[in-house]
FITIBA-920253 format. One record per residue (C-alpha): residue number from 1; x, y, z. Coordinates in steps of 0.2 Angstrom, whole numbers, plus 5000, padded with zeros to 4 digits. Example, Ala and Ser with C-alpha at 12.3 -4.5 7.8 and 13.67 -1.06 7.14 Angstrom:
<sites>
 num   px   py   pz
   1 5062 4978 5039
   2 5068 4995 5036
</sites>
This chain:
<sites>
 num   px   py   pz
   1 5000 5000 5000
   2 5014 5012 5005
   3 5024 5008 4989
   4 5011 5006 4975
   5 5018 4988 4972
   6 5009 4975 4962
   7 5010 4956 4963
   8 5016 4949 4946
   9 5021 4931 4951
  10 5018 4920 4966
  11 5020 4901 4969
  12 5020 4890 4983
  13 5014 4873 4989
  14 5012 4857 4980
  15 4996 4849 4986
  16 4979 4855 4992
  17 4980 4845 5008
  18 4997 4850 5014
  19 5005 4865 5022
  20 5017 4873 5010
  21 5036 4871 5014
  22 5040 4887 5004
  23 5033 4901 4993
  24 5039 4915 4983
  25 5032 4931 4975
  26 5038 4944 4963
  27 5032 4961 4965
  28 5033 4976 4954
  29 5039 4991 4964
  30 5041 5008 4957
  31 5059 5013 4956
  32 5056 5028 4967
  33 5048 5017 4981
  34 5061 5004 4982
  35 5070 5011 4997
  36 5053 5012 5006
  37 5050 4994 5001
  38 5067 4989 5008
  39 5062 4997 5025
  40 5045 4988 5025
  41 5053 4971 5021
  42 5066 4974 5036
  43 5051 4977 5047
  44 5042 4961 5042
  45 5059 4951 5044
  46 5060 4957 5062
  47 5042 4954 5065
  48 5041 4937 5057
  49 5057 4930 5063
  50 5051 4934 5081
  51 5033 4927 5078
  52 5038 4911 5070
  53 5055 4907 5079
  54 5048 4891 5086
  55 5036 4885 5073
  56 5047 4890 5057
  57 5064 4894 5063
  58 5071 4894 5045
  59 5059 4907 5038
  60 5067 4919 5027
  61 5060 4935 5018
  62 5071 4943 5005
  63 5069 4958 4993
  64 5079 4956 4977
  65 5079 4968 4962
  66 5074 4960 4946
  67 5070 4966 4929
  68 5054 4958 4925
  69 5041 4966 4914
  70 5025 4969 4923
  71 5012 4961 4911
  72 4998 4956 4922
  73 4999 4961 4940
  74 4987 4960 4955
  75 4986 4976 4964
  76 4984 4978 4983
  77 4966 4973 4981
  78 4971 4956 4975
  79 4984 4954 4989
  80 4971 4959 5002
  81 4960 4945 4995
  82 4974 4932 5000
  83 4974 4939 5017
  84 4955 4938 5018
  85 4954 4920 5013
  86 4954 4911 5030
  87 4967 4899 5034
  88 4972 4889 5049
  89 4963 4880 5064
  90 4946 4888 5067
  91 4938 4876 5080
  92 4943 4862 5092
  93 4933 4847 5096
  94 4924 4852 5113
  95 4925 4834 5119
  96 4944 4832 5114
  97 4951 4850 5114
  98 4968 4845 5107
  99 4959 4839 5091
 100 4955 4850 5077
 101 4937 4851 5072
 102 4938 4863 5058
 103 4953 4869 5048
 104 4958 4875 5031
 105 4975 4878 5023
 106 4981 4886 5007
 107 4990 4872 4999
 108 4994 4879 4983
 109 4996 4897 4977
 110 5001 4901 4959
 111 4999 4915 4946
 112 5000 4907 4929
 113 4996 4916 4912
 114 4990 4931 4923
 115 4977 4921 4933
 116 4979 4920 4952
 117 4974 4902 4959
 118 4973 4897 4977
 119 4969 4879 4981
 120 4965 4874 4999
 121 4957 4860 5008
 122 4944 4862 5022
 123 4943 4848 5035
 124 4929 4847 5048
 125 4921 4834 5060
 126 4904 4840 5055
 127 4896 4844 5038
 128 4888 4860 5045
 129 4905 4868 5050
 130 4913 4863 5033
 131 4899 4872 5024
 132 4900 4887 5035
 133 4918 4889 5032
 134 4916 4886 5013
 135 4903 4900 5013
 136 4915 4912 5022
 137 4928 4908 5008
 138 4915 4911 4995
 139 4910 4928 5002
 140 4929 4933 5004
 141 4932 4929 4986
 142 4917 4937 4979
 143 4920 4953 4989
 144 4936 4955 4979
 145 4928 4950 4963
 146 4935 4933 4962
 147 4927 4916 4959
 148 4927 4902 4971
 149 4924 4884 4966
 150 4924 4868 4974
 151 4932 4854 4964
 152 4931 4840 4977
 153 4921 4837 4993
 154 4920 4824 5007
 155 4908 4822 5021
 156 4912 4828 5038
 157 4921 4815 5049
 158 4916 4815 5067
 159 4927 4807 5080
 160 4921 4790 5085
 161 4930 4782 5100
 162 4922 4765 5095
 163 4928 4765 5077
 164 4933 4749 5071
 165 4948 4757 5061
 166 4954 4765 5077
 167 4953 4749 5087
 168 4963 4740 5073
 169 4976 4754 5073
 170 4979 4752 5092
 171 4979 4733 5091
 172 4992 4734 5077
 173 5003 4746 5085
 174 5003 4736 5101
 175 5007 4720 5091
 176 5022 4729 5083
 177 5029 4737 5098
</sites>
């Protein structure tokens, strides 16, 4: 916002259902704003390094000048949409608080042929929570003039302490170890 930058290229992640190991982005920064952009990146580096020191100690943020022609670019408006798309754990199982009951992660982010694509996976123990988060993602995308599509779905999977599969798992682990 402070530099008039635009997002030209972005990529990260390999699968919808996995948290990406790395991501990169190319921004178009007006020459007269490059020094300001450097200061902002330095602030982010300090903040992110501190915030993620335990969960992502190898986190790096860099700003490197490149000569890339800005063909199709996403303005601040498009970047804000990425921030608005919900991501993370949203609810815990009330009967088993360590377990996640509703979560989503941006598994794949890419700009190809000028089209920004975000692929994510919603997981939930109930169909109702999954539908609620999906509606929130649709609303966020539409608020920024984007399209949200569902290309696969699965039913909510509620925890069952008497599950035959769970029992078989514990019996197998006990036999092996």
